[in-house]
Each structure stands twice: as C-alpha cells, then as structure tokens.
N, C-alpha and C positions, 0 to 999 in steps of 0.2 A: 635766226629764226627760220624754221622750216614750214613753208606753206605749200600744201600739196593735196591734190585729189586726182587719183588715177583710176582709169579703167584698166585693170591688171591683165592686159593681154600683150603678147609679143607678136609683132607682125613682120613679115617680109614685104617691104613696100613694092609697089608695082614698077618702080624704076629698076633698071637692070643692074643691081648690085653684083649679081653673079658674074656678069661679063667682066666687071672690073677686077674681080678676084683672080682672074686668069693671069694678070700681069703685075699685081701689087698685093702684098700681104701685110702692109703696114699703112697707117693713116698718113697719106701724103696728098699732094695736090690733085692727083687723079680722082680722089674721092670727093673733092669739095663740091663741084657742080652737081653730081648725082645726089649728094646728100641735101644740098639746097633744094633741088627739085623734089626730093622726098618730103621736105617740110611743106613746100607749097602745095603738093598734091593732097596733103592731109589737113592743112590748117583751116580752121573754121572761117576765117575772114579773108586773109591775104592769099591770093591765088596766082599771082604773077610778079615777076621782077619789073620794077619801074624806077624812075629817078627818085621818087619819094622814099621807097624802100632802100635804095642804095645810099641815100644820105643818112638814113637811120643807121644802117650797118656801119658806115664810116664813123659816125658819132659814138656808137657803142664800142667800136674797136679802140678809138682814142681814149674813151673812158676806162677801158680795160688796161691800157698801157700805164696810165697815171691818174688814177681815180681821185687822189688827194690834191692834184695839181701842184706837186712839189718839184718835179723834175723837168718836164717839157716846157719850152717857151712858146709864146704865141706864134712865133715864126716856124717852130717845129710842127705845130698843129697844122699850119698852112701847108707845109711840105707833105705831111701825111695825107692830107686831103688831095693834094696833087698826085701823089703816088697811087691813090685809090680812086681816082676820078673815073676810071673805066673798069672797076674791080669785077663786075659781073662778066664782062667780055673777057677779061684776063683769065679768070678761073675757068671759064668755058673752054679756053685754049690750053688749059693746064699750065698756066703761067702764074706762079705764086711768088715771084721774086720780091714783090713788095713786102712780104712778111719778113724776109731777112733784112731788107733795107730799113724797115721801121725798127726792127730789133736792134740793129747796129746804132741807129740814132738814139734809141733809148739807153743802150749800154753807155754811150758817150756821155749823155747827160747825167746818168746815175753816178758814173765815175767822178764827174765834176762836182756834183753835190756832196758825194762822200768825202772827197778831199777838202771841201769847204767846211764840212762838219768837223773833221779832224782838227782843222786850224781854229775854228770857232771855239772848240772845247779844249783849247790849249791851256797853258799855265795862267794866262791872263783872263780866262773866263770868269765872269761874276754872275751868280744866280740872282735874277731879279723877279721876285714874286709879283710885282706890279705889272708885268708884261701882259698885254691884251692884244688879241688878234682875231681875225675872222677864221673860224675853224671849219665852217661848213663849206665844202668846195662848190656847192650849188650857188653860193652867194659870193663867189670870187671868180675872177678871170685868170687865165694863164698869164704868167709874168711876161712883160714885154722884153725885158733885158735880163742878162745874167745877174747884174747887180740887184735888180728888183727881186729876182728869185732867191738870192742869197739873203736879202734883207728879211724876206718872209721866213726863210729857213732859220734865221737867228731866233726869231720869236717861237717858231715851232719847236726848236730844240729846247728852249726854256720849258715849254709844256711837257716834253718828253722827260726831261730831268726831274720835273716836279712829280711826275708819276712814280719815279723811283724813290725820291726823298720822302714821299708820303707813306712809303712802306718801310721806313726806318733804315734805308740804305744810305750810306755816307756819300757825300758829293763826289769824291774822287772815284769811288766805285760806280756811281751812277753815270759819270762821264764815260768810263770805260765801256759800260754796257750799251750806252746809246751808240757810241762809235762802232762797237762790235755788231750791233743790229744793222747799221748801214752797210758795213762790210759784208755781212751775211746776205743781205738783200742783193748787193751787187754780185756776189758769187752765184746766187740762185739765178739771177737774170742772165748772167754770162753762160751758165750751164743749161739754159732752156733748150730742150730737144726740138728738132724740126717738127715732129708729130704733135708736140705741145702747142707750137705756134699755129698749126693747122686747126687743132681742137679749139684754141682760143678764138680764132677767126669764126669757126662754125658756131661757137656759142654766141658770139656777137651778132651773127646773122639771125640766130634763133631769138635772141632778146629783142631784135628789131621788129619782130612779129607781134609780140606781147610779152608781159613780164614773166610768164610761166612756161614758155617754150624754151628749151635749152638743148645743148648737145652734151652728152655724157662721154667723156673719155672712158677708156676701159676701166681705170681705177675708180672713177666716180660711179660708173655703172655697177661695179662690184659693191660699192658702199650703199648704193640705192637698194640693191637686192637684199643686203644684210638688214638695212633699216626697215624694210617692209616685212621681212620674215622673222625678225627678232632673234636670229641665230646666226652664228658664224663658227668657223673652226680656227682656233688659236689658243692663246694662253689664258684668256679671261681677265684682261686688265684694260682699264680706260687710260689712255695716254694723252699727254698734251706736250707742248713745246715751250720751253722757257729759257731764254738766253742761249739758244743753241743746243740745249740738252733735251732729250726725250725723257719726260717725267711721268712716273706712275701716279695717276690721279687717284684711282680707286681700283679695288679688286672685285671682280664679279663673283658673288657667292656660288660655290660649287665648281668654279673654273680651275684650270690646272695651277695657276699661280697661287690662288688662295689655298687650295688643298696641299700644296707643297710646303707651305710655311716658310718659304725661302725669300718671298718678295713682300716688301712693305710699301704702303703708300708713301710718296715723296722720294722713293728710290729713283736714281737717274740711270738710264740705260746708255752705256757708252760704247758698247760693241755688240754685234749680233753675228751668229754663224751664218755663212753662205751655204749654198747647196753642196759645195765640196768640203764643208766642215771647217774651213778656215774662218777666223774671226775678222770682221770688218768694222773699223771705227765708224760710228754713226753720229759723232758730235758734229753739229752744224749741217747734218743731212736733213732734207725736208721730211716732215713728220709722215707724210703719206708714203714715202719710200721706206722709212723705218718700219711702219705698220705692215707694208707689203712683205718685208723680210721676215717679220715675226709671225704673220699669219701663215697657215699651211694646212694640209690635209690632216684629219684626225688620225692619231697614232704615230705621226712623225715627230721627231725630236728637234729642238732648237736650243742653242746655247746662248746665254746672255752674260755680258759683263756688267755688273751693277756697281754704282757708286752710292754709298750710304753715309749720311752724317751721323756719327756716334760720338757723344761727348763734344769735344772741341775739334775733332779731326774727321777726315774722310776715310772710309774703309772701302777698298776696291776688291771685288771677288767675282768668281765665275759660278754660274749655276746651269743646270740642264733641265728643261721641262718637256713633257710629252704633250703635244697639242691635243685638245679635246673639242667636242662640240660645246659651244657656249650659248646659253639662253640669256638674252638681255632682259632680265626681269624688271629692271628699273623703268622700262618703257611699256610694261604690260599693265593691263587692267588690275586694280587692286581695290580692296574695300576696307573701311574702318567703321567701327561701331561706337556710338555714343549713347549714353543714357541721359535723358533730360527730364526735369520735373516741372510740371505745371499745376499749381495749386494742389500739391500733394499727390498728383497722379504721375507715375513714371511713364515716359515714352522712350522707345528705342528707335534710333534712326541709323541709316546706313549712308556713309559718304564714299562714293565711288570715285577714285582717282583714275582718270582716263586720259593718258597723255598722247595717244596716237591711234589712228585707225590702221593697224597693221594687218597683213595677210600674206601668208606663205603660199605661193601658187602651186607648190608641189602637193601631190596627193597626200592627205593626212597631215598637211602642214598646219601650223598654228594660225589662228585668226582672232582678231579683237571681238568679232561677233560671237564666236563660240565661248570666248573667255567671259564676255559680258553676260551671256545667257547663264553661264555657270554661277557667276557672282550674284546675279539677281535671284536665282533659285536658292542660293545659300542664304541670302538676306531674307527671303520669304520664309524659309524654314526656321529662321531665328525669330520670326514674327516681328519684324521691324514695322514701325508705324508710318515710315516714309523714307524716301530716297533722295539724296542729292547726287547728281552726276556732274562732276567737275571737268569741264572742257576748257578751262581758262588758259591752259598752256598747250592746247591741242591744235596743231597746225594742219590736220587733215590726214589723208591717206586713201584707203580703199573705198571706192564708190559702192561696191557690192556690200561691204560690211556696214556702211552707213545706212543702207536700205534695210538690212536684216535687223540692225539694232533699233531702228525706228519702229519696226514691227513688234518688238518686245512689249511695247506700251499701248498698242491699239489692237483691234481684232484683225481686220484686213483692210487694205486700201493703198492708194497712191502715197508714196513718200517723196518722190521727186520726178520731174520731167527733164529730159536731156534733149537739147536742140542739136541739129546737125548742119552740114553745109547747105542742105536743101532748105530753102525758106519755108517756114511753116510746118516743117516735118519734125515734130517733137515725139520722143519715145518715152512712155511712162514706165517707171520702175516702181513696182508695188510689193507690199508684203502680202503673201498669199497664205501664210500660216495663221489659222483661225485662233490659235491660242494667245491669250493675253498673259504674258509672263509676269507682268507687274501692273496691277490695277489701282494701286494706292497712290497717295499724294506724291508728286514729283516736282523737284526743283532742278533747273539746269543752270550751272554757273559758267559764265562766259567772260571774255575780255576782248580787247581790240586785236589780240593775236590769235583768237579762236577763228579758224579759217576753214573754208572748203567743206570737207566732210562734216566738220563740227557745225557748220552753218546749215547743212542739209538736215542734220538731226535736230538741232535747236529750232530751225525754221519750221520744220514739219510739226514738231510738238507745239509750237506757238500757234500755227495755223489751225490745228485741231483743238486748240484750247486744252491741251493735255498736260502742259507743264507751265510753271511760272519761270520766266527767264530773268536771272539776276546777273548783274555785271556792269561793264562799261556802257556808254551810250549806245554803242553798236559793236558788232563783231568786225572782223577784218574787211569783209566785202569782196571776197574772191568767189565769183560765181561761174568760173570756167572749169572745164574738165580736160584733162590731158591723157594721152595714151603714150606708151613707150614702144618704140620700134627698134628692135635690135639690128645693128649692122652686122652682116655675116663676117665670119673670120674673127669674132671677138674683138672688134676694133672700136666698140662703144655702142651708143644708142642715141636715137632722137627722142626727146620728150616734146610732144607737140600738142597744142590746144585744138581739140576736135569738136568741142561743143560748149554750150552754156547750160547751167541747170536752173530750175525754177522750183520753189517750194509750193505745196498744194494750193496756197492762196493765189498762185500765178505770179508771184514775185521773183524776180531775179535778185540774188543777194549781191550781184555785182555793184560795187561802190557803197551801196546803202547798208549792206550786211544784214544782220538780224538785230532789231532793236530790243533792248531789255525792257521788261515790265517794271522791274525795280532797279534803279540806278544806284551804284555805289562807287566811291572814288577808286581809281586804279592808276598805278604808275604808267600804264600804257595809254592813258587818255591824252595823247598829244597828236597834233594835226598830221605829222609826217608818218604816223603808223596807220596803214590802211591801203587798200588797193587803189583808191583814187589818186594817191600820191606817186604811183609807179609810172615809169616811162611806158608810153604806148599802151596803156590799159584799155581794154575793150569797153565800149559803152554799155550801160545796163539796158534791159528790155523788160517788157511786161506781157504776159499772156493771160488768157481766161483762167479763172479758178478751176481746179480739178480736185477739190476736196471730196473724199469718198464717204458716202453715208454709212457704208459697211464698217467703217473704222470704229463707230460708236457702239457701246453696249450699255443700254439703259438699266437693265436689271438681270439678275441671275448670275451665273458664273462668268467671271471676267468683267463685270460691270465696273465702269469708272466714271468719275464725276468731272464733267468739263469745267474748266476754270471760269468763274463769273467775273464780270468787269468790276462789280462792287467789292468783291474780295480783293482784287488787285489794288483798288483805291485804299482800302483799309490797311493792307499789308504795306503799301508804299509809305503811308503815314507813320506806321510803327517803325519801319526800317529807317526812315529819315531821322526819327528821334534817337534811335540807337547809334546811328552813324555820327550824329552831331556830338555825342558824348564819348565816342571811341577815340582814344589817343593815337592809335596806329593810323586810323583814317585821317586824323588831323595832320599827322606827319606827311602822309601821301599828298594831301591838298597843298601843304606848304611847299613840298618839293616841286609840284606841278607849277605853282606860282613862280618859283625861282626860275624854272625852265623857260617859262613864257617871257620873263623879264630879261633873261640872258640872251634870248634871240639867236642871232647868227654869230655872235662873238663869244669868246671864252677868256676868262681871266685866270692866270696861273695860281693866284692866291686861293681861288675857289677849289682848284684841284687839290692843293695841300690840305685844305680844310676838310674836304669830304672824302677824298680817295682813301685815306688811311683807315677810317672807320668801315667803309664799304669792303675794303680788302680783308679786314679781320672777319667780317661776316661771311664773305665768300669762302675763305679758307676753313672757317669753322664748319660751314655746310658741306664743303668738298670732302673733308676727311672724317666727318662724323659717322658713327655707326648707324645701322639701319634704324634701331629703336629711337635714336636721337633725331634722325631725319624725320621719322614719323611724327614725333612730338612737335617738331618745328612746323611740319606741314599742317597739323591740326590747329596750331596756334595762330595761323595766318588769319588776318582780320576778315578777308573775303570769305574764307571757309566758314568761320564762325558766324558771319552774317547770313550766309546761304543756309546754314543749319537753323538759325533763328527764324528766317523766312519760312522754312519748311515747317517749323513748329506752329507758326501763325497759320499756315495753310491747313495743317492737320486740325487745328482748333476750329477753323471755319468749316471744313468738310464734315466735322462732327456736329455742326449746327450750333456752335457756341459763339458768343460775342467776344471779339478780341479785347474789348475794354474790360472784360471781367478776368482776363488772364494776367498773370505776373510775368516778368521777364524770365525766360527759361534759364535754369541752372544746369550747366553741362559738366560732364565728367567722362573721360575716356574709359571705356571698359577694356 
C-alpha cells in the first residue's frame, strides 16, 4: 500500500553536498553522515542525534535484515547491536565496515537455512495441513538456537507449500519452487552491492524518525517520479516476478507492446538486450534490474526474448520494440455514469474513481486536479444529479492538488493548515478560485487505506458540511507532510517529514483519521491498518478552527446546501438496513470475524481452503479487459452502497422524506 503526501519541491539541503561530490560520485560511506544531517535539519520533530535515536536506527536496521525472523538468531541480533553501538560516531569518521560485517553474518545464516530447507523438503517430506504456527513476527522472538530456528522453518515451509498446492500445483513441483525461492533469495543477498547496503542503512535511519521519512536510492527515486507524473518512457507493460521469471501482467493501452501485437499478458521475458545490443539472460534477476534494462528514452529500441505457453508446450521467440512515452491511465481520474430510478423518476449520478493525487512537476505536466476539474465539468454537462468521489484506494500524493480539488466544491476558503518546525507557525493553504465547479449533492467514499491527501480532501468537505463521508470507521490517520530533497549527482533523494496538516475544523488527522458519517463493512477494518500502528508514529495535535465563511454560497450561482445532522441520521438508518441484507457485506463481516479469531497464529488448512479461491479472483481481475474491470468495479458492494447513499442525499436535498422513497434501481449507462 502506498501512503503519501508530498509538497512537490526539490531542494538542495543546506548541508555541503557539493563538497562531497568532489571526491565521490557513488553512494558510499562518505555520504552517510551528511545525508543524516540533511534529515535532521529538515525533520519536523527530531533535530539531533542521541542515544534514543541510535537505538531506533539499530532496531530498524535489524528489522530490515530479517523482518520475518527466519534467519538470524537471538545471539546474532546481540552481535549486530554490538557492531552498531557507536554507529553515529563511526559514520561521522566515514567508517562503515559494520555494514559488510552484518551482511556476512546474514549471508552465513541464509546459507544455513537454505540448506536446511533443501533437506527438509527431501524425499521423506510429508505435507501436514494441520500445522499451526505464529506467523506474525511482531508476536515472536528471534530463535535462541539453530535447532529452534529450524523447527520454526519446518512449520513455515509447510505454509509455503500450502500456498502452491492451493493453486493446483502438484507437491513435487511445489517443493522445487520453494527450494528455488530460498536459493534465489540467497543469490540476491550475496550479490547485494555496497551502495545498496548504504542505501538500506540510510533508509533505516529515516524510518527511525517517523514511518514516512525514507531514503530513495536512485532506482526508487525514478519510480517515485514516474508514480507522481503518471508517465514513463518504455514499452508500456506492467511486469511482475513469479518463480524467477519476469511476467507480463498487463499491457498499457496505446503503449509500444500493445500496439505491436507481439506481446501477450502472461508472457515471460527471459532475455533483454543490453546497450551494446547483446542479449542478457534475466531469469532470476531482480525485477527492478529487469525493468531498468527495459525502460529507456523514447525512440530507442529494445529486444526481448519471450517465452509463451501455447497448447501444451512453450514457444520461445525474439521481438524488437521501439520505446515510447507511456501514460499510466489506470491510476488516473475516471468517471462512470449510472441511471437510477426513484418512484418512477430517473436520476443520473456520476461515480468518480480517484486512485491517487498525482502531479507532474514539469511545465504542462499532467495533474489530478486538472483531470478532476475536467471530469466534474463533463458530469455537469451531462446533467448528473449527484457525484460520488471514490477515495477508498487512494493513498495520497500531491498536497497542492488536494487543495485545488477541495476548491472545486466550495467558493473560496481554507482547505488545510500546515505546521512547521517553528511552534505555533501554521501556514494556511486555501482555494482562491471563486467558481464552484460542482454545487450539487456529494458523497465521498473512504476506507482505512484512504490516507494523507485523501484525508485532507475528505476532512475539509466534512468540516464544511459539504459532503457525506461513507466508508470504514475512519481513514488511515496520516496527518504528516513530506518533502523530497534530491541528492546531487543523481544518487537518490531524501523524503523527510516537514510538517503536520490540519483540516478546517482544527483537527489533525494523525491517528484519528477522518471519521465516516455512514459506516459500512470493509476488509480493511482491522486494528493493524492505520498510522497509530506504525513504528515511531508522530503524536496528534489540535489547533483552533479555521473554517472560512466565504466557502459557503447560500443562494444564486454556485449555491450549495450544507449537510444537516438529521439528514445523516436518516441516511445512516437506511444504509444499515441495506447493508444488513447485502450478501457481499455479510461475507466481509464473516472474513473480519475469522481474522480476529485467527489472531497471531495461522493454520495451514486455512490457507488451502481460502487461497485457491482468492487466487482465481486475482488472476481473473489481473488479466481482464478494461470493460470487464469496469463492470467488476461498479459491482463492488461499497461502490453500490455509496451510490445508494447519494440517492438518499439527493432525495433529502430535494425536500422529500426518505420514508416515501423505494430502493433505487441501478443500471450502468
């Protein structure tokens, strides 16, 4: 899940990066202390190194080495803590030998566990579906001895085998794949480059400040830029990794791969041409490295060797594609229209799917605010009676776009306040465009993974009584703002928390999120989803309300009706009646109950029972055509319920009693 809110600016920190460039052009130990200083000079709360921060850094670095607590022993963890006991002093003296020492220790343990897995999955292996073990690493300790580690691994391997068996793979093949996965992981760890070790340490330092500060290596910084701009230059294919193969998940409409007619979903890429034109085998290569080889400037060519399953055999062949600019439309704002009938009267509504707050910082670049403005204008031209804005899978993004989009639904006024390192110094960000782009009924759909910029938009609309919020009990609860600071020499970037934001009512969304007016069941309604469950999460705050009177328009052009509390009460009653009868919501509630009972352990038989069906659904969604995906989207229980809430709101705004209306009958236009 991607949780983000960024002030989209690139800074050169006040630390002397330029001086370092004179003697190093790669990310090495020389950069560590200056980059740490850069984080501390910009971070909202933490301003200096101390023993508490150092202990956090060590804990985060250990977690990065073995997050599942499979490989390292308790004694290894103690050694790592000894190696890093003076880590801040060491890196200040450009001494990073501890990185290599810890890496050697990890390699040794991974080798040992890999050999054990090979033996455990030998000819005497018996699958036991009754195996039960603690799967949540937060609820288990590192093993005290090698025997204890191997005993846990025996159970863990049963779980891994079950994941394959649940997808109709035979036992012998499942054993081979599990072993290959361990061997592949060992190879990846052995081949870790020194600059990656440095980047991993810096990321551990960043995460010790708060959950949303991080260090981007060059590759991750490139991905971040693509994510925010919704465009890249390449072949136009979504790729994944499966059992060592790079698999084509989907083709981007209008991209080079789709237009060529030579590439199909589920094709495996086994070789890619290098800059010198020679083909390089990419089986077992990290996905990020394969992607790096395939991407390239518009107009350049790349050759691929594909493996395709046809009939009962595999066909291997070469193709050549010319790279093009690819627009990632799946993450862009889109709208669907539905006709609904209430007591013989037809109503048209618009459902806006809004998956992220994207913004290309280049002049003329694409932004979610511009796309939303266009979509709202289109809906108004089609004379819709109301709008649903779906933020249920929106993890955030551009701060500026969140403010602009909030301004589409009010006249003028404050949307958010941003705090800074100076106590009591909040900066208001307001809509100054007097035009109300949409003055009609508005419903916003959220969930526990709606975060950051989503919380700014939904929180502002709630505080202005401009929209009814439908969804989980509350949103994610990320109330902090980050900025991105590029490291000169294209060596990566710092993402650092520089402030907290407050909605017009003076509320920080930190931890509490934005509470829904109308609650509906959601698969994300579990305790470990949310900001308050994250390591070193910053505490929430409250400031005075800064709601702007100029936001309201009582009559004339752009007039909109504030939501009334008695409307919400009536709508909640109607919604709860519908939810109680809805079979999809019943399934969600049952799944949540199972999750609560399961607690911190897992039983292999449960994997066999549920994994197969889920896998079929995932594959169906993954390879479906756009029309099929659209149908599935509109069939979602939460989308349907948000649409019904909107119809209830339209009815009330028209001055009618909900008790006189029948259930809306929907049909996609």
